[in-house]
SEMI-387219 format. One record per residue (C-alpha): residue number from 1; residue in three letters; x, y, z. Coordinates in Angstrom, 1 decimal, always signed. Layout:
N
+-----+------+--------+--------+--------+
:  nr : rest :     c1 :     c2 :     c3 :
+-----+------+--------+--------+--------+
: NUM :  ALA :      X :      Y :      Z :
...
+-----+------+--------+--------+--------+
END
This chain:
255
+-----+------+--------+--------+--------+
:  nr : rest :     c1 :     c2 :     c3 :
+-----+------+--------+--------+--------+
:   1 :  MET :   -0.1 :   -0.4 :   +0.0 :
:   2 :  ASP :   +1.4 :   +3.5 :   -0.9 :
:   3 :  LYS :   +2.0 :   +5.7 :   +2.0 :
:   4 :  LEU :   -0.3 :   +8.9 :   +3.0 :
:   5 :  THR :   +1.7 :  +12.0 :   +2.3 :
:   6 :  VAL :   +2.0 :  +14.6 :   +5.4 :
:   7 :  GLY :   +2.4 :  +18.0 :   +4.1 :
:   8 :  PHE :   +3.3 :  +21.0 :   +6.6 :
:   9 :  LEU :   +2.5 :  +24.4 :   +6.2 :
:  10 :  GLY :   +4.5 :  +26.2 :   +8.3 :
:  11 :  LEU :   +7.7 :  +24.9 :  +10.4 :
:  12 :  GLY :   +7.9 :  +26.7 :  +13.4 :
:  13 :  ASN :   +9.1 :  +25.0 :  +16.8 :
:  14 :  MET :   +6.0 :  +23.0 :  +17.0 :
:  15 :  GLY :   +5.5 :  +21.9 :  +13.3 :
:  16 :  THR :   +9.5 :  +21.4 :  +12.9 :
:  17 :  ALA :   +9.1 :  +19.2 :  +16.3 :
:  18 :  ILE :   +5.9 :  +17.1 :  +14.9 :
:  19 :  TYR :   +7.7 :  +16.6 :  +11.4 :
:  20 :  GLN :  +11.1 :  +15.2 :  +12.9 :
:  21 :  ALA :   +9.1 :  +13.1 :  +15.4 :
:  22 :  LEU :   +6.6 :  +11.5 :  +12.7 :
:  23 :  ASN :   +7.6 :   +8.0 :  +11.8 :
:  24 :  ASP :   +8.7 :   +6.6 :   +8.5 :
:  25 :  GLU :   +4.9 :   +5.1 :   +8.1 :
:  26 :  PHE :   +4.4 :   +8.5 :   +6.1 :
:  27 :  ASP :   +6.0 :  +10.4 :   +3.4 :
:  28 :  LYS :   +6.5 :  +13.9 :   +4.3 :
:  29 :  LEU :   +6.7 :  +17.5 :   +2.6 :
:  30 :  ALA :   +7.0 :  +21.1 :   +3.9 :
:  31 :  PHE :   +6.5 :  +24.5 :   +2.9 :
:  32 :  ASP :   +7.5 :  +27.5 :   +5.0 :
:  33 :  ILE :   +8.4 :  +30.9 :   +3.5 :
:  34 :  HIS :  +11.4 :  +31.2 :   +6.2 :
:  35 :  LYS :  +13.1 :  +28.0 :   +4.8 :
:  36 :  LYS :  +15.5 :  +26.5 :   +7.1 :
:  37 :  ASN :  +18.8 :  +25.3 :   +5.7 :
:  38 :  ASP :  +18.3 :  +21.5 :   +6.6 :
:  39 :  SER :  +18.6 :  +18.5 :   +4.5 :
:  40 :  SER :  +16.3 :  +16.4 :   +6.5 :
:  41 :  ILE :  +13.5 :  +18.6 :   +5.8 :
:  42 :  ASN :  +12.0 :  +17.8 :   +2.3 :
:  43 :  TYR :  +10.7 :  +21.1 :   +1.3 :
:  44 :  THR :   +8.5 :  +21.8 :   -1.7 :
:  45 :  ASP :   +9.4 :  +25.0 :   -3.7 :
:  46 :  THR :   +5.6 :  +26.6 :   -3.5 :
:  47 :  ILE :   +2.7 :  +26.2 :   -1.3 :
:  48 :  GLN :   +0.6 :  +25.0 :   -4.1 :
:  49 :  GLU :   +2.8 :  +22.0 :   -4.6 :
:  50 :  CYS :   +2.8 :  +21.0 :   -0.9 :
:  51 :  ILE :   -0.9 :  +21.4 :   -0.8 :
:  52 :  SER :   -1.8 :  +19.2 :   -4.0 :
:  53 :  GLN :   +1.1 :  +16.7 :   -3.2 :
:  54 :  SER :   -0.1 :  +15.9 :   +0.5 :
:  55 :  ASP :   -3.2 :  +13.6 :   +1.5 :
:  56 :  ILE :   -3.3 :  +15.1 :   +5.1 :
:  57 :  LEU :   -2.3 :  +18.6 :   +5.9 :
:  58 :  ILE :   -1.0 :  +20.0 :   +9.3 :
:  59 :  LEU :   -1.1 :  +23.8 :   +9.6 :
:  60 :  ALA :   +1.6 :  +24.8 :  +11.7 :
:  61 :  VAL :   +1.5 :  +28.7 :  +10.5 :
:  62 :  LYS :   +0.9 :  +31.5 :  +13.1 :
:  63 :  PRO :   -2.9 :  +32.2 :  +13.8 :
:  64 :  ASN :   -3.2 :  +35.3 :  +11.6 :
:  65 :  GLN :   -2.0 :  +33.3 :   +8.8 :
:  66 :  ILE :   -4.8 :  +30.6 :   +9.0 :
:  67 :  GLU :   -7.5 :  +32.0 :   +6.8 :
:  68 :  ASP :   -4.8 :  +33.0 :   +4.0 :
:  69 :  ILE :   -3.7 :  +29.4 :   +3.9 :
:  70 :  LEU :   -7.2 :  +27.8 :   +4.4 :
:  71 :  SER :   -8.3 :  +30.0 :   +1.0 :
:  72 :  ARG :   -5.3 :  +28.2 :   -1.1 :
:  73 :  ILE :   -6.9 :  +24.8 :   -0.3 :
:  74 :  GLN :   -9.0 :  +24.2 :   -3.0 :
:  75 :  SER :   -9.8 :  +20.5 :   -2.8 :
:  76 :  PRO :  -11.0 :  +18.5 :   +0.2 :
:  77 :  LYS :   -8.1 :  +17.4 :   +2.5 :
:  78 :  THR :   -7.8 :  +16.1 :   +5.9 :
:  79 :  ILE :   -6.7 :  +19.1 :   +7.9 :
:  80 :  ILE :   -5.1 :  +19.2 :  +11.1 :
:  81 :  SER :   -4.5 :  +22.6 :  +12.8 :
:  82 :  ILE :   -2.3 :  +23.2 :  +15.6 :
:  83 :  ALA :   -3.0 :  +26.8 :  +15.9 :
:  84 :  ALA :   -3.6 :  +28.3 :  +19.0 :
:  85 :  GLY :   -6.9 :  +29.9 :  +19.5 :
:  86 :  ILE :   -8.5 :  +29.1 :  +16.3 :
:  87 :  PRO :  -11.7 :  +27.1 :  +16.6 :
:  88 :  TYR :  -13.2 :  +24.2 :  +14.7 :
:  89 :  SER :  -15.9 :  +26.3 :  +13.5 :
:  90 :  PHE :  -13.5 :  +28.9 :  +11.8 :
:  91 :  LEU :  -11.7 :  +26.1 :  +10.1 :
:  92 :  LYS :  -14.7 :  +24.3 :   +8.7 :
:  93 :  ASP :  -16.1 :  +27.4 :   +7.6 :
:  94 :  LYS :  -12.9 :  +28.5 :   +5.6 :
:  95 :  ALA :  -12.1 :  +25.2 :   +4.4 :
:  96 :  SER :  -12.9 :  +23.4 :   +1.0 :
:  97 :  ILE :  -16.2 :  +21.7 :   +1.3 :
:  98 :  GLY :  -15.8 :  +18.0 :   +2.5 :
:  99 :  SER :  -12.7 :  +18.6 :   +4.3 :
: 100 :  LYS :  -12.3 :  +16.7 :   +7.7 :
: 101 :  ILE :  -10.8 :  +19.1 :  +10.2 :
: 102 :  ILE :   -9.1 :  +18.4 :  +13.5 :
: 103 :  ARG :   -8.2 :  +21.0 :  +15.9 :
: 104 :  THR :   -5.4 :  +19.8 :  +18.2 :
: 105 :  MET :   -3.3 :  +21.0 :  +21.0 :
: 106 :  PRO :   +0.2 :  +19.6 :  +21.1 :
: 107 :  ASN :   +3.1 :  +20.3 :  +23.6 :
: 108 :  LEU :   +6.9 :  +20.5 :  +23.0 :
: 109 :  PRO :   +8.2 :  +17.1 :  +24.2 :
: 110 :  ILE :   +6.5 :  +15.8 :  +21.3 :
: 111 :  ILE :   +9.8 :  +16.1 :  +19.5 :
: 112 :  TYR :  +11.3 :  +13.0 :  +21.8 :
: 113 :  GLY :   +7.9 :  +10.9 :  +21.3 :
: 114 :  LYS :   +6.8 :  +12.0 :  +25.0 :
: 115 :  GLY :   +4.5 :  +14.5 :  +24.2 :
: 116 :  VAL :   +0.8 :  +15.0 :  +24.6 :
: 117 :  LEU :   -2.0 :  +15.8 :  +21.7 :
: 118 :  ALA :   -5.4 :  +16.7 :  +22.6 :
: 119 :  TYR :   -7.9 :  +16.8 :  +19.5 :
: 120 :  PHE :  -11.3 :  +17.8 :  +18.6 :
: 121 :  GLY :  -13.5 :  +18.0 :  +15.4 :
: 122 :  ASP :  -14.7 :  +15.7 :  +12.8 :
: 123 :  LYS :  -14.9 :  +12.1 :  +13.8 :
: 124 :  GLU :  -13.8 :  +10.7 :  +10.6 :
: 125 :  GLY :  -10.4 :  +12.1 :  +10.7 :
: 126 :  TYR :   -9.8 :  +10.9 :  +14.1 :
: 127 :  SER :   -7.9 :   +7.8 :  +13.0 :
: 128 :  ILE :   -5.8 :   +9.6 :  +11.3 :
: 129 :  VAL :   -4.8 :  +11.9 :  +14.0 :
: 130 :  GLU :   -4.1 :   +8.4 :  +16.5 :
: 131 :  LYS :   -1.9 :   +6.9 :  +13.6 :
: 132 :  ILE :   +0.2 :  +10.2 :  +13.2 :
: 133 :  PHE :   +0.4 :  +10.8 :  +16.7 :
: 134 :  ALA :   -0.1 :   +8.0 :  +19.0 :
: 135 :  PRO :   +3.6 :   +6.8 :  +18.4 :
: 136 :  ILE :   +4.7 :   +9.9 :  +19.6 :
: 137 :  ALA :   +2.3 :  +11.5 :  +22.5 :
: 138 :  LEU :   -0.5 :  +10.6 :  +25.0 :
: 139 :  THR :   -3.5 :  +11.3 :  +22.7 :
: 140 :  LEU :   -6.6 :  +12.5 :  +24.0 :
: 141 :  SER :   -9.9 :  +13.3 :  +22.1 :
: 142 :  LEU :  -12.0 :  +15.8 :  +23.7 :
: 143 :  ASP :  -16.1 :  +15.6 :  +23.6 :
: 144 :  LYS :  -16.1 :  +19.4 :  +23.8 :
: 145 :  GLU :  -14.2 :  +21.8 :  +22.1 :
: 146 :  ASN :  -13.7 :  +24.2 :  +24.9 :
: 147 :  LEU :  -11.6 :  +21.7 :  +26.8 :
: 148 :  ILE :   -8.8 :  +22.7 :  +24.6 :
: 149 :  ASP :   -8.1 :  +25.9 :  +26.2 :
: 150 :  ALA :   -8.1 :  +23.7 :  +29.8 :
: 151 :  ILE :   -5.4 :  +20.9 :  +28.1 :
: 152 :  THR :   -3.8 :  +24.5 :  +26.7 :
: 153 :  GLY :   -3.0 :  +25.7 :  +30.3 :
: 154 :  LEU :   -1.9 :  +22.1 :  +31.5 :
: 155 :  SER :   +0.2 :  +20.6 :  +29.0 :
: 156 :  GLY :   +0.8 :  +23.2 :  +26.5 :
: 157 :  SER :   +2.2 :  +25.7 :  +29.0 :
: 158 :  GLY :   +3.1 :  +22.9 :  +31.4 :
: 159 :  PRO :   +6.8 :  +22.2 :  +30.0 :
: 160 :  ALA :   +7.7 :  +25.8 :  +30.6 :
: 161 :  PHE :   +5.9 :  +25.3 :  +34.5 :
: 162 :  VAL :   +8.3 :  +21.9 :  +34.8 :
: 163 :  PHE :  +11.5 :  +24.0 :  +33.5 :
: 164 :  SER :  +11.2 :  +26.5 :  +36.0 :
: 165 :  PHE :  +10.4 :  +23.9 :  +38.5 :
: 166 :  ILE :  +13.6 :  +22.2 :  +37.5 :
: 167 :  HIS :  +15.7 :  +25.3 :  +37.5 :
: 168 :  ALA :  +14.5 :  +26.2 :  +41.1 :
: 169 :  LEU :  +15.3 :  +22.8 :  +42.3 :
: 170 :  ALA :  +19.0 :  +23.3 :  +41.0 :
: 171 :  GLU :  +19.4 :  +26.6 :  +42.7 :
: 172 :  GLY :  +18.1 :  +24.8 :  +45.8 :
: 173 :  GLY :  +20.9 :  +22.4 :  +45.5 :
: 174 :  VAL :  +23.6 :  +25.5 :  +44.7 :
: 175 :  LYS :  +22.4 :  +27.4 :  +47.8 :
: 176 :  SER :  +23.5 :  +23.9 :  +49.7 :
: 177 :  GLY :  +26.9 :  +24.0 :  +48.2 :
: 178 :  LEU :  +26.5 :  +21.8 :  +44.9 :
: 179 :  THR :  +27.8 :  +23.5 :  +41.4 :
: 180 :  TYR :  +24.7 :  +24.4 :  +39.1 :
: 181 :  SER :  +25.7 :  +21.7 :  +36.6 :
: 182 :  GLN :  +25.7 :  +18.9 :  +39.3 :
: 183 :  SER :  +22.4 :  +20.4 :  +40.9 :
: 184 :  LEU :  +20.9 :  +20.8 :  +37.4 :
: 185 :  GLU :  +21.5 :  +16.9 :  +36.5 :
: 186 :  VAL :  +20.4 :  +15.7 :  +39.9 :
: 187 :  ALA :  +17.4 :  +17.7 :  +39.5 :
: 188 :  VAL :  +16.2 :  +16.6 :  +36.1 :
: 189 :  GLU :  +17.0 :  +13.1 :  +36.9 :
: 190 :  THR :  +14.9 :  +13.2 :  +40.0 :
: 191 :  VAL :  +12.1 :  +14.7 :  +38.1 :
: 192 :  ILE :  +12.2 :  +12.4 :  +35.4 :
: 193 :  GLY :  +12.8 :   +9.5 :  +38.3 :
: 194 :  SER :   +9.6 :  +10.7 :  +40.2 :
: 195 :  ALA :   +7.3 :  +11.0 :  +37.2 :
: 196 :  GLU :   +8.2 :   +7.3 :  +35.8 :
: 197 :  TYR :   +7.5 :   +6.3 :  +39.3 :
: 198 :  LEU :   +4.2 :   +7.8 :  +39.9 :
: 199 :  LYS :   +3.3 :   +6.8 :  +36.3 :
: 200 :  LYS :   +4.1 :   +3.1 :  +37.2 :
: 201 :  GLU :   +2.5 :   +2.9 :  +40.6 :
: 202 :  LEU :   -0.9 :   +4.5 :  +39.1 :
: 203 :  GLN :   -0.9 :   +2.1 :  +36.1 :
: 204 :  SER :   -0.4 :   -0.7 :  +38.5 :
: 205 :  LYS :   -2.8 :   +0.4 :  +40.8 :
: 206 :  SER :   -0.5 :   +0.4 :  +43.7 :
: 207 :  ALA :   -1.3 :   +4.1 :  +44.1 :
: 208 :  ASN :   -4.0 :   +6.0 :  +43.2 :
: 209 :  HIS :   -2.9 :   +9.7 :  +43.9 :
: 210 :  PRO :   +0.4 :  +11.7 :  +44.0 :
: 211 :  MET :   +0.0 :  +12.2 :  +47.8 :
: 212 :  GLU :   +0.3 :   +8.7 :  +48.6 :
: 213 :  LEU :   +3.8 :   +8.7 :  +47.4 :
: 214 :  ARG :   +4.8 :  +11.9 :  +48.7 :
: 215 :  ASN :   +3.8 :  +10.2 :  +51.9 :
: 216 :  ARG :   +6.4 :   +7.4 :  +51.3 :
: 217 :  VAL :   +9.4 :  +10.1 :  +51.1 :
: 218 :  THR :   +8.1 :  +11.9 :  +54.2 :
: 219 :  SER :   +9.4 :  +10.3 :  +57.3 :
: 220 :  PRO :   +8.4 :  +11.9 :  +60.9 :
: 221 :  GLY :  +10.5 :  +14.9 :  +61.9 :
: 222 :  GLY :  +12.8 :  +13.8 :  +58.9 :
: 223 :  THR :  +14.3 :  +16.4 :  +56.0 :
: 224 :  THR :  +11.5 :  +15.9 :  +53.8 :
: 225 :  ILE :   +8.3 :  +17.4 :  +55.9 :
: 226 :  TYR :  +10.7 :  +20.3 :  +57.0 :
: 227 :  GLY :  +10.8 :  +21.0 :  +53.2 :
: 228 :  LEU :   +7.3 :  +20.6 :  +52.7 :
: 229 :  ALA :   +6.6 :  +23.0 :  +55.4 :
: 230 :  GLU :   +8.4 :  +25.6 :  +53.7 :
: 231 :  TRP :   +6.6 :  +24.7 :  +50.4 :
: 232 :  GLU :   +3.1 :  +25.3 :  +52.1 :
: 233 :  LYS :   +4.4 :  +28.7 :  +53.6 :
: 234 :  ASN :   +5.4 :  +29.7 :  +50.1 :
: 235 :  SER :   +2.0 :  +28.6 :  +49.0 :
: 236 :  VAL :   +3.6 :  +26.7 :  +46.0 :
: 237 :  ASN :   +0.7 :  +24.7 :  +45.5 :
: 238 :  SER :   -1.4 :  +27.6 :  +44.9 :
: 239 :  GLY :   +1.2 :  +29.3 :  +42.7 :
: 240 :  ILE :   +1.4 :  +26.4 :  +40.4 :
: 241 :  MET :   -2.3 :  +26.0 :  +40.2 :
: 242 :  GLU :   -2.7 :  +29.7 :  +39.5 :
: 243 :  SER :   -0.4 :  +29.3 :  +36.4 :
: 244 :  VAL :   -2.2 :  +26.8 :  +34.9 :
: 245 :  TYR :   -5.5 :  +28.5 :  +35.2 :
: 246 :  GLN :   -4.0 :  +31.8 :  +34.1 :
: 247 :  ALA :   -2.6 :  +30.1 :  +31.0 :
: 248 :  TYR :   -6.4 :  +28.5 :  +30.7 :
: 249 :  LEU :   -7.9 :  +31.9 :  +30.8 :
: 250 :  ARG :   -5.2 :  +33.2 :  +28.4 :
: 251 :  SER :   -6.0 :  +30.4 :  +25.8 :
: 252 :  LYS :   -9.6 :  +31.3 :  +26.1 :
: 253 :  ASN :   -9.0 :  +35.2 :  +25.4 :
: 254 :  LEU :   -7.0 :  +34.1 :  +22.3 :
: 255 :  ALA :  -10.0 :  +32.7 :  +20.6 :
+-----+------+--------+--------+--------+
END
């Protein structure tokens, strides 16, 4: 069976991440006016070449370019949008009649096959979305489009919050006498290991909540409870929760 061809219209950070992560089950094309000097990317000379030669199109341009791009797609296609704040109804209205439209929200770790991607749209296109993204991301189909804003705040913006948290852990190590490079390496592995431990425990039903695992680390009168007391004093939980919520509100306002 011939491979399906996925065409990328736009190759910013996220578009490039998805392009590079896409497995060999698909052929790939791309068009971007800011063409990168990268021989691993199969560029077309014109946008129309990319459109006409592709079975599936991934819109990875800036949101203010979406309408112009859709106006250039003259025949029905499966169209997957990763543009923030552009609703399904707008995409459907501007696309060629008969096109299958799926709005998605991916996050940057998708480049290493550890991403999250939520999607909403024409259910006939869901199998294609799963085929493309399931090997490189946790995929989540949404019953309501407005939940994409919640996903944006949590997993779209979440990596920035995690990077900030890791930096803070590393600086704590520096304050305690380690070099920054030592501390950063330890902080990264601590976060990765803790997340993997939590994931395995939840999957095996050995734990049902992160606080169960926190309690395993926290001994009476020990080091961890003193650190957690400072965490509570500085309202770290509330700050993180509010960061996700404010990112969610901003996503709603982009629509």
